[in-house]
C-alpha positions in Angstrom: -11.4 -32.0 2.4 -9.0 -34.0 0.2 -9.9 -31.7 -2.7 -8.9 -28.5 -0.8 -6.5 -26.3 -2.8 -6.1 -23.0 -0.9 -6.0 -22.2 2.8 -5.6 -18.7 4.2 -5.4 -18.4 8.0 -5.4 -15.2 10.0 -2.4 -15.8 12.4 -3.6 -19.1 13.7 -1.8 -22.5 14.1 -2.7 -25.6 12.1 -4.9 -28.1 14.0 -3.0 -30.7 16.0 -4.0 -33.4 13.6 -1.4 -32.1 11.2 1.4 -33.0 13.6 0.2 -36.5 14.5 2.0 -39.3 12.7 -0.2 -41.7 10.7 0.6 -45.2 9.6 1.8 -45.4 6.0 -1.5 -47.1 5.0 -3.6 -44.3 6.4 -3.8 -41.5 3.8 -7.2 -40.1 4.5 -5.9 -36.8 5.8 -3.3 -36.2 3.2 -4.1 -32.9 1.3 -2.5 -33.9 -2.0 -4.3 -31.1 -3.9 -3.3 -28.3 -1.5 -1.3 -25.6 -3.3 -1.6 -22.5 -1.1 -1.2 -22.2 2.7 -0.9 -18.6 3.9 -0.2 -16.9 7.2 -0.1 -20.0 9.4 1.5 -19.3 12.8 4.6 -21.1 14.1 4.6 -23.9 11.5 7.0 -26.7 12.3 8.3 -28.2 9.2 8.6 -31.7 10.5 8.1 -34.9 8.5 4.7 -35.5 10.0 3.4 -32.0 9.0 4.8 -31.8 5.5 3.8 -35.3 4.5 0.2 -34.2 4.8 0.6 -31.4 2.2 3.3 -32.7 -0.1 2.4 -30.5 -3.1 2.2 -27.0 -1.6 3.6 -24.3 -3.9 2.9 -21.1 -2.0 3.3 -20.7 1.7 3.2 -17.9 4.3 4.4 -18.4 7.9 4.3 -16.0 10.9 6.7 -16.9 13.7 6.3 -15.3 17.1 8.3 -17.8 19.0 11.8 -17.4 20.4 12.6 -21.2 20.3 14.1 -22.1 17.0 14.2 -25.7 15.9 16.2 -26.9 12.9 14.3 -28.8 10.2 15.8 -31.1 7.6 12.6 -32.0 5.7 11.6 -29.7 2.8 8.6 -29.3 0.5 9.8 -30.4 -2.9 7.4 -28.3 -4.9 7.4 -25.1 -2.9 8.0 -22.1 -5.1 6.8 -19.0 -3.1 7.6 -18.4 0.6 6.8 -15.5 2.9 8.2 -15.5 6.4 7.4 -12.9 9.1 9.3 -12.9 12.4 8.2 -11.1 15.6 11.6 -11.5 17.2 15.1 -11.9 15.8 15.9 -15.3 14.4 19.2 -17.1 13.7 20.8 -18.1 10.4 20.7 -21.8 11.1 16.9 -21.8 11.5 16.4 -19.6 8.5 18.5 -21.9 6.3 16.6 -24.9 7.5 13.2 -23.5 6.4 14.3 -21.9 3.1 16.2 -24.8 1.5 13.3 -26.1 -0.7 15.0 -26.8 -4.1 12.4 -25.1 -6.3 12.0 -21.8 -4.4 11.6 -18.9 -6.8 10.2 -16.1 -4.6 11.0 -15.2 -1.0 9.7 -12.4 1.2 11.4 -12.0 4.6 10.2 -9.5 7.3 12.0 -8.7 10.6 14.4 -11.5 10.7 17.4 -9.3 11.7 19.9 -11.6 10.2 23.5 -10.4 9.5 24.3 -9.6 5.9 27.1 -12.1 6.0 24.4 -14.8 6.1 22.9 -13.6 2.8 24.5 -16.7 1.3 21.4 -18.5 2.6 19.4 -17.0 -0.3 22.3 -16.5 -2.7 22.9 -20.3 -2.9 19.3 -21.1 -4.0 19.7 -22.0 -7.7 16.2 -21.0 -8.9 15.6 -17.9 -6.8 14.2 -15.1 -9.0 12.6 -12.6 -6.6 13.8 -11.5 -3.1 12.0 -9.1 -0.9 13.6 -8.0 2.4 11.3 -5.8 4.5 11.6 -4.1 7.9 15.2 -5.0 8.9 15.1 -8.5 7.5 18.9 -8.3 7.4 20.9 -5.9 9.5 24.5 -4.6 9.7 26.5 -1.8 8.1 28.2 -3.8 5.3 27.0 -6.2 2.7 29.6 -7.9 0.5 28.0 -10.3 -2.0 29.8 -13.4 -3.0 30.7 -14.3 -6.6 28.6 -17.0 -8.2 25.5 -16.4 -6.0 22.1 -15.2 -7.2 22.5 -16.6 -10.7 18.8 -16.1 -11.7 17.7 -13.3 -9.4 15.6 -10.8 -11.4 13.9 -8.8 -8.7 15.4 -7.4 -5.5 13.4 -5.2 -3.0 15.1 -3.9 0.1 12.6 -1.9 2.3 13.9 -0.4 5.6 17.4 -1.4 6.6 20.5 0.1 8.4 22.8 -0.9 5.6 25.5 1.7 4.9 27.9 0.2 2.4 26.8 -2.2 -0.3 29.9 -3.5 -2.1 28.5 -5.1 -5.2 29.3 -5.1 -8.9 27.6 -6.4 -12.0 28.9 -9.9 -11.6 27.1 -10.5 -8.4 23.6 -10.1 -9.9 24.0 -11.1 -13.5 20.3 -11.5 -14.2 18.9 -8.5 -12.2 16.1 -6.6 -14.0 14.4 -4.6 -11.2 15.9 -3.1 -8.1 13.9 -1.3 -5.4 15.5 0.5 -2.4 13.1 2.1 0.1 13.9 3.6 3.5 17.6 2.9 3.2 18.4 6.1 5.0 21.9 5.1 6.0 23.0 3.8 2.6 25.9 5.9 1.3 25.4 5.1 -2.4 24.1 2.6 -5.0 27.1 0.7 -6.2 28.1 2.4 -9.5 28.7 -1.0 -11.2 25.0 -1.9 -10.7 24.2 0.3 -13.7 26.4 -1.9 -15.9 24.2 -5.0 -15.5 23.0 -5.8 -19.0 19.6 -7.0 -17.9 18.8 -4.2 -15.5 15.8 -2.2 -16.6 14.4 -0.3 -13.6 15.8 1.1 -10.3 13.3 2.5 -7.9 14.3 4.6 -4.9 12.6 7.0 -2.4 13.7 10.3 -0.9 15.0 8.8 2.4 18.7 9.3 1.5 20.1 12.3 -0.4 23.3 10.5 -1.2 21.5 7.6 -2.7 19.5 9.9 -4.9 22.7 11.6 -6.0 24.4 8.3 -6.8 21.3 7.2 -8.8 21.5 10.4 -10.9 25.2 9.8 -11.5 24.5 6.2 -12.6 21.8 7.4 -15.0 23.9 10.1 -16.5 26.8 7.7 -16.9 24.7 5.1 -18.6 23.1 7.7 -21.0 26.6 8.9 -21.9 27.4 5.3 -22.8 24.3 5.0 -25.0 22.2 3.0 -22.6 18.8 4.6 -23.0 16.9 1.5 -21.6 17.7 2.0 -17.9 14.8 3.7 -16.1 15.0 5.4 -12.7 11.8 6.0 -10.6 11.8 8.3 -7.7 9.0 7.9 -5.2 8.0 9.6 -1.9 9.2 7.7 1.2 6.6 5.0 2.0 5.5 4.9 5.6 5.3 1.7 7.5 1.6 0.7 8.0 0.6 -1.3 11.1 -2.8 -2.9 10.7 -5.3 -2.5 13.6 -8.7 -3.8 14.2 -11.9 -2.8 12.4 -10.1 -1.9 9.2 -8.0 0.8 10.8 -4.2 1.2 10.4 -1.5 3.3 12.0 1.5 5.0 10.3 5.0 5.6 11.6 4.0 8.9 13.3 1.3 7.2 15.4 -1.6 8.6 13.4 -4.6 6.2 13.0 -6.3 6.1 9.7 -9.5 4.6 8.4 -10.4 3.6 4.9 -12.5 6.1 3.0 -16.1 5.1 2.8 -18.7 5.8 0.1 -20.8 7.6 2.7 -18.1 10.3 2.9 -19.1 11.4 -0.6 -22.4 12.8 0.8 -20.8 15.0 3.5 -20.1 18.1 1.2 -22.2 17.5 -1.9 -22.6 21.2 -2.7 -18.9 22.0 -3.1 -18.2 18.7 -4.8 -20.8 19.1 -7.5 -20.1 22.8 -7.9 -16.5 22.1 -8.7 -17.0 18.9 -10.7 -20.1 19.5 -12.8 -19.5 23.1 -13.9 -16.8 24.3 -16.2 -14.1 26.5 -14.7 -15.5 29.7 -16.3 -19.1 28.9 -15.3 -18.0 27.9 -11.8 -16.1 31.2 -11.3 -19.1 33.2 -12.6 -21.4 31.2 -10.3 -19.2 32.0 -7.3 -19.1 35.7 -8.2 -22.8 35.8 -8.5 -23.2 34.5 -5.0 -21.0 37.3 -3.5 -24.0 39.3 -2.4 -25.9 38.1 0.7 -29.3 38.0 -1.0 -28.1 35.8 -3.8 -26.3 33.5 -1.3 -29.5 33.2 0.8 -31.5 32.4 -2.3 -29.1 29.7 -3.2 -29.2 28.2 0.3 -33.0 28.2 0.3 -33.1 26.6 -3.1 -30.9 23.8 -2.0 -32.5 23.2 1.4 -34.9 20.5 0.2 -32.1 18.7 -1.7 -29.8 18.8 1.4 -32.6 17.4 3.5 -33.0 14.7 0.9 -29.3 14.0 1.1 -29.6 13.5 4.8 -32.5 11.2 4.4 -30.6 9.2 1.8 -27.7 8.7 4.3 -30.0 6.4 6.2 -31.0 4.7 3.0 -27.4 4.4 2.2 -26.9 2.1 5.2 -29.4 -0.4 3.8 -28.0 -3.4 2.0 -29.1 -2.6 -1.5 -29.4 1.2 -1.5 -25.7 2.4 -1.8 -25.4 3.1 -5.4 -29.0 4.3 -5.8 -28.6 6.9 -3.1 -25.6 8.5 -4.8 -27.5 8.6 -8.1 -30.6 10.2 -6.7 -28.8 12.8 -4.6 -26.3 13.7 -7.3 -29.0 14.0 -10.0 -31.1 16.3 -7.8 -28.2 18.5 -6.8 -27.0 18.7 -10.4 -30.5 19.7 -11.7 -30.8 22.4 -9.0 -27.3 23.8 -9.7 -28.0 23.9 -13.4 -31.3 25.8 -12.9 -29.6 28.3 -10.6 -26.8 28.9 -13.0 -29.1 29.4 -16.0 -31.3 31.8 -13.9 -28.3 33.9 -12.9 -27.0 34.0 -16.5 -30.4 35.3 -17.7 -30.4 37.8 -15.0 -27.0 39.0 -16.0 -28.0 39.4 -19.6 -31.1 41.4 -18.6 
């Protein structure tokens, strides 16, 4: 236990032993080697909790409470922090849990803090990456303050109701990568953002026409000034994905998806192999040759045994060690059958 370095919990709280005070002489439960603690629920950053993991560098916390306590004890070596809120929080609580002196990367989801409290993060001297997801901050206007974000290199804002972002190049002097997704109400990207000397990439989606237009204006302006290094990336709007049980997920429209399984590859082997294994010209000739009913019936009869084999291999597929072998066997049989049929039809055409 003392040698434990990484802990990942699926939305569960730490055992009560973490919050029990121990005498100074009793150090048997101090996890001095622990570096990663992810997705722990409702972590209270009290002295008794943090003294048991003094060297944590990466932490993820999920808060689903509505009772916010202010903490004045901080992890001195914490560098990466992710916080997910199920309900709106307040700026005092947020400041108390994000004041670790060495923080470099912060991800915040669903905090619903006003943009005027962005100084909570702007005052962190070593912050390099900031990700604000799903209304982490809310409000129509964000006016950055001079002197903040001195080392920020990466800024990602995903889903917000922000309308006016009144920033210039002095507010983010070290910014290299800017991402704006689902900012549908944003009027424009501040024109002066393109003048940041260190800026290399701006990524936006198609959620706001005015943002796309301002991005193209910034790009044209920078190219006219001889700045060929600035790159713009336009991406389709990314839907919010809500994880469900059994590997399923649900998108914004309510449609439930499941991951594609290897077994799906066996559901239409004839069409898949016909399109992938034959050249375009041969494939077209093959399809033309099957236009008559007799040729099509001959083709179906020739493939009947292989199709039955494919169905049999589906059961074999479910075995623990038969997955890759099933695909190899079925694919090789189908390929050989198709090649023989194509060659037979070619000879018949020449005769």
